[in-house]
C-alpha positions as CSV (number, residue, x, y, z in Angstrom):
1,M,0.0,0.0,0.0
2,A,2.9,2.4,0.8
3,L,4.5,1.8,-2.6
4,L,1.4,2.1,-4.2
5,V,0.6,5.8,-2.6
6,F,4.9,6.6,-3.4
7,L,4.0,5.8,-6.9
8,T,0.7,7.5,-7.1
9,F,2.4,10.9,-5.8
10,L,5.2,10.4,-8.2
11,T,2.7,10.0,-11.0
12,L,1.5,13.1,-10.1
13,F,4.8,14.6,-9.6
14,T,5.9,13.9,-13.1
15,N,2.8,14.5,-14.9
16,S,1.8,18.0,-13.4
17,Y,4.3,19.5,-11.5
18,I,7.3,18.7,-13.9
19,P,5.9,20.5,-17.3
20,I,4.7,23.4,-15.4
21,W,8.2,23.7,-13.6
22,M,9.9,23.2,-17.6
23,V,7.4,25.8,-18.9
24,D,8.5,28.1,-16.3
25,N,12.3,27.2,-17.2
26,E,12.1,27.6,-21.0
27,R,10.2,30.7,-20.9
28,S,12.5,32.3,-18.4
29,H,15.4,31.4,-21.0
30,M,13.3,33.0,-24.0
31,N,13.2,36.0,-21.8
32,E,16.7,36.2,-21.2
33,V,17.4,35.6,-25.0
34,V,15.4,38.8,-25.8
35,D,17.3,40.5,-23.3
36,Q,20.8,39.3,-24.2
37,F,19.9,40.3,-27.9
38,G,18.7,43.6,-27.1
39,S,22.2,44.0,-25.2
40,L,23.8,42.9,-28.8
41,K,21.7,45.3,-30.5
42,G,23.1,48.3,-28.2
43,K,26.9,47.1,-28.2
44,S,26.4,47.2,-32.2
45,D,25.0,50.9,-32.0
46,M,27.5,51.8,-29.3
47,M,30.2,50.8,-31.9
48,M,28.9,52.7,-34.5
49,V,28.5,55.6,-32.5
50,N,32.4,55.7,-31.1
51,F,33.2,55.5,-34.9
52,M,31.1,58.3,-35.9
53,I,32.6,60.7,-33.0
54,N,36.5,59.1,-33.4
55,G,36.6,58.2,-36.8
56,Q,38.1,55.0,-35.8
57,S,36.8,51.4,-34.9
58,N,38.9,50.8,-31.7
59,L,36.1,49.7,-29.6
60,N,35.5,45.8,-29.5
61,M,32.4,44.2,-27.8
62,Y,31.4,40.8,-26.2
63,Q,28.1,39.3,-26.0
64,T,27.0,36.4,-23.9
65,I,23.8,34.3,-25.3
66,T,22.2,31.2,-23.1
67,L,21.8,28.7,-25.5
68,G,19.7,26.3,-23.5
69,A,17.3,26.3,-20.6
70,N,17.6,24.7,-17.2
71,G,16.2,21.1,-16.6
72,I,15.3,19.4,-13.6
73,P,17.8,16.9,-11.8
74,V,16.9,13.7,-12.2
75,F,13.2,14.4,-13.6
76,A,14.1,16.3,-17.0
77,S,17.1,17.1,-19.0
78,A,17.8,20.7,-20.2
79,T,16.7,22.2,-23.4
80,A,19.6,22.6,-25.9
81,G,19.6,25.5,-28.1
82,L,21.3,26.3,-31.6
83,L,23.1,29.7,-32.0
84,T,23.6,30.3,-35.6
85,Y,25.6,33.3,-37.5
86,A,25.1,33.9,-41.3
87,P,26.6,36.6,-42.9
88,S,25.3,38.0,-46.1
89,S,22.7,35.1,-45.9
90,S,20.6,34.8,-48.7
91,N,17.9,34.0,-46.0
92,S,18.4,37.6,-44.9
93,S,19.6,40.6,-46.9
94,V,18.9,44.2,-48.2
95,N,18.6,45.9,-51.5
96,V,18.9,49.8,-51.9
97,N,18.3,51.5,-54.9
98,F,18.2,55.2,-55.5
99,N,19.7,58.0,-57.8
100,Y,21.7,61.1,-56.5
101,S,22.6,64.3,-58.6
102,I,26.0,65.4,-59.0
103,P,26.6,68.3,-61.5
104,G,25.5,67.5,-64.9
105,S,24.2,64.2,-64.2
106,S,22.2,61.5,-61.9
107,V,24.2,58.6,-60.5
108,L,22.8,55.5,-59.9
109,V,23.9,54.3,-56.2
110,P,25.9,52.2,-56.2
111,I,27.5,52.0,-59.7
112,T,27.0,48.4,-60.5
113,P,26.5,47.1,-64.0
114,G,22.6,46.3,-64.6
115,G,21.7,49.0,-61.3
116,K,21.5,45.7,-59.0
117,G,21.7,48.7,-55.7
118,D,23.7,48.0,-52.9
119,I,23.3,44.4,-51.1
120,G,23.9,43.6,-47.8
121,G,22.6,42.1,-44.7
122,G,23.2,39.0,-42.7
123,I,21.7,37.7,-39.4
124,V,22.9,35.8,-36.3
125,E,19.8,33.6,-35.0
126,L,19.0,31.4,-31.8
127,Y,16.8,28.4,-32.4
128,A,15.3,27.1,-29.0
129,P,13.6,23.5,-29.9
130,N,11.4,24.0,-26.5
131,R,9.6,20.6,-25.6
132,Y,7.2,22.1,-23.1
133,Y,7.0,25.9,-23.9
134,V,6.6,27.1,-27.9
135,Q,9.2,26.7,-30.2
136,Q,11.1,30.3,-31.1
137,W,13.5,31.6,-33.1
138,I,15.0,35.0,-32.4
139,G,17.1,37.1,-34.8
140,Y,19.1,40.0,-35.2
141,E,19.1,41.4,-38.7
142,N,19.7,45.0,-40.2
143,G,19.7,46.7,-36.8
144,A,16.4,44.8,-35.7
145,I,15.5,42.2,-33.2
146,L,12.6,39.6,-34.3
147,I,11.3,36.8,-32.9
148,K,9.3,34.1,-34.5
149,Q,7.2,31.2,-33.8
150,Y,4.7,28.9,-35.7
151,D,1.8,31.2,-35.0
152,G,3.2,34.3,-35.8
153,Q,6.0,36.9,-36.0
154,A,7.1,40.0,-34.2
155,M,9.9,42.8,-34.1
156,K,10.5,43.7,-30.8
157,A,13.2,46.1,-31.3
158,F,13.1,48.5,-34.6
159,P,16.2,49.2,-36.8
160,N,17.6,52.8,-37.4
161,L,15.1,53.9,-40.5
162,M,14.1,57.3,-40.1
163,I,11.2,59.1,-42.3
164,T,10.5,62.7,-42.2
165,K,8.3,64.6,-44.3
166,T,8.2,68.4,-44.4
167,D,5.7,70.1,-46.9
168,K,5.9,67.7,-49.7
169,N,9.3,66.8,-49.0
170,I,11.0,63.7,-47.2
171,S,14.0,63.4,-45.6
172,L,15.3,59.7,-44.8
173,A,18.0,58.2,-42.8
174,W,18.8,54.7,-42.9
175,T,21.7,52.6,-40.9
176,Q,22.4,49.6,-42.9
177,V,24.0,46.6,-40.8
178,N,26.3,44.7,-42.7
179,L,27.4,41.3,-41.1
180,V,30.6,39.9,-42.3
181,G,33.1,36.8,-41.6
182,S,32.4,33.0,-42.0
183,N,29.4,31.2,-41.1
184,A,29.4,29.7,-37.4
185,S,27.2,27.9,-35.2
186,A,27.4,26.9,-31.9
187,A,24.9,24.1,-30.0
188,G,24.0,23.1,-26.9
189,T,22.7,23.8,-23.0
190,G,25.4,26.0,-21.6
191,S,26.0,29.5,-23.4
192,A,28.2,31.0,-26.3
193,G,29.8,34.1,-26.7
194,L,29.7,36.6,-29.5
195,N,32.9,38.7,-30.3
196,L,31.9,42.0,-31.8
197,N,34.1,43.8,-33.9
198,L,33.1,46.9,-36.3
199,I,35.1,46.8,-39.7
200,Y,34.2,50.0,-41.3
201,L,31.6,52.5,-40.7
202,D,30.5,54.9,-43.8
203,S,28.1,57.5,-43.9
204,Q,26.9,60.1,-46.5
205,I,24.1,62.4,-47.1
206,Y,22.6,62.4,-50.6
207,N,20.9,65.1,-52.6
208,T,18.6,62.5,-54.6
209,S,17.5,63.1,-58.2
210,V,14.6,64.9,-59.7
211,E,12.6,61.7,-59.5
212,G,13.7,61.3,-55.5
213,T,12.8,58.0,-55.3
214,V,14.6,55.6,-52.9
215,V,13.8,51.8,-53.1
216,F,14.3,49.3,-50.5
217,T,14.2,45.4,-50.7
218,F,13.9,43.0,-47.9
219,A,14.3,39.7,-48.1
220,S,13.6,37.9,-44.7
221,Q,12.3,34.7,-42.8
222,Y,10.9,36.8,-40.7
223,Y,8.9,38.9,-43.8
224,N,5.3,39.3,-41.6
225,A,7.3,41.3,-38.7
226,W,8.8,43.6,-41.2
227,W,5.8,43.9,-42.9
228,D,3.8,44.8,-40.0
229,Y,6.7,47.4,-38.7
230,L,7.3,49.0,-42.4
231,N,3.1,49.3,-42.7
232,S,2.7,51.0,-39.3
233,T,5.5,53.2,-39.6
234,L,4.4,54.5,-42.9
235,T,0.5,54.9,-41.8
236,S,0.8,56.2,-38.7
237,K,-0.7,59.9,-38.5
238,E,2.6,61.4,-37.0
239,K,4.6,60.8,-40.3
240,N,1.4,62.3,-42.4
241,L,2.5,59.8,-45.5
242,I,0.2,59.4,-48.5
243,K,0.0,56.0,-50.0
244,G,0.7,56.4,-53.7
245,V,1.9,59.7,-53.4
246,D,4.9,59.5,-50.8
247,Y,5.6,55.4,-50.5
248,D,4.5,52.3,-51.9
249,L,4.8,49.1,-50.0
250,W,4.6,45.8,-51.5
251,P,3.1,43.5,-51.2
252,A,-0.3,45.6,-50.4
253,K,-0.9,43.4,-47.5
254,A,1.1,41.2,-44.9
255,P,2.4,38.0,-46.3
256,T,0.3,34.9,-44.8
257,L,2.8,32.2,-45.8
258,P,3.2,30.1,-42.4
259,S,6.3,30.6,-40.5
260,M,8.3,27.5,-41.0
261,P,11.7,27.2,-39.6
262,N,13.3,26.7,-43.3
263,S,10.8,28.3,-45.5
264,A,12.1,30.5,-48.0
265,P,12.8,34.2,-47.4
266,V,9.6,36.3,-48.9
267,P,10.9,39.7,-50.3
268,I,9.2,43.0,-49.4
269,T,9.5,46.2,-51.5
270,L,9.2,49.5,-49.9
271,I,9.4,52.3,-52.3
272,L,9.6,56.0,-50.6
273,K,9.1,58.9,-52.8
274,N,9.6,62.6,-53.1
275,V,12.8,62.1,-50.9
276,H,15.2,65.3,-51.0
277,I,17.8,64.3,-48.4
278,F,18.9,60.8,-47.9
279,T,21.6,60.3,-45.1
280,Y,22.8,56.4,-45.9
281,S,25.3,54.6,-43.2
282,R,26.7,51.1,-44.1
283,A,28.2,49.4,-40.7
284,S,30.3,46.7,-41.6
285,I,30.2,43.9,-38.4
286,Q,32.3,40.8,-37.8
287,M,31.0,38.8,-35.5
288,T,32.6,35.5,-34.6
289,V,31.3,32.4,-32.2
290,Q,33.0,31.5,-29.0
291,V,32.0,28.4,-27.0
292,S,31.9,29.2,-23.2
């Protein structure tokens, strides 16, 4: 009888209490990782500000990323995670095209055959295959922090995109974060470190041509998050932008494709018109993955 009572309580503990405990562990881990990616963005921005002030890339940074959630001794193992660094990835890119005026001509930026524009991007991402809490992907790309799960996507921190309209003219500022270096990854239940090194930062102010058109094409697996951010920014009352006159956004509605882990990136095109001044900054940041 005593053994039966013991087994009953053990079954109750393993079937009810352990899952609740593990849900809390995995949820706390995801909150911790979001904070760590926020620090990653902050340190990247700090290196860029330091370069603008001093003109030198002499400030390196280090950021720890916790890979997995804690387990419960004897009853539940820890949940492992996968950290991936993919510079200039085909799954994460941004293309910028515009014209600017110089005496006697209008020049496509950059000057490339076929006018393909300036292509950059790249992503650092943590995949958490949670067993009790919802599985999630958290990524840093183009200065934004994004989160994805099977039932939706969200942008937790915005990129450095500023749009200001004065009368009929638009002033535009965009900081493009290009991740460079070699692909790398780390998996496990411990922690990994990212060594951050700003290779170079180029910032120019362009007087755009008569057309005043700047075209952004974002390709990302976090396409819904990017679309929601762009649409909410463009339609805010403070911006006072008119669709079809000041901007166009394609697709016109949020993509409805599923948020599958290996789904192909969906291109989202933003066309800004009547742009008078374009402040265009391009940062090249190299990250190396170090396993603790």
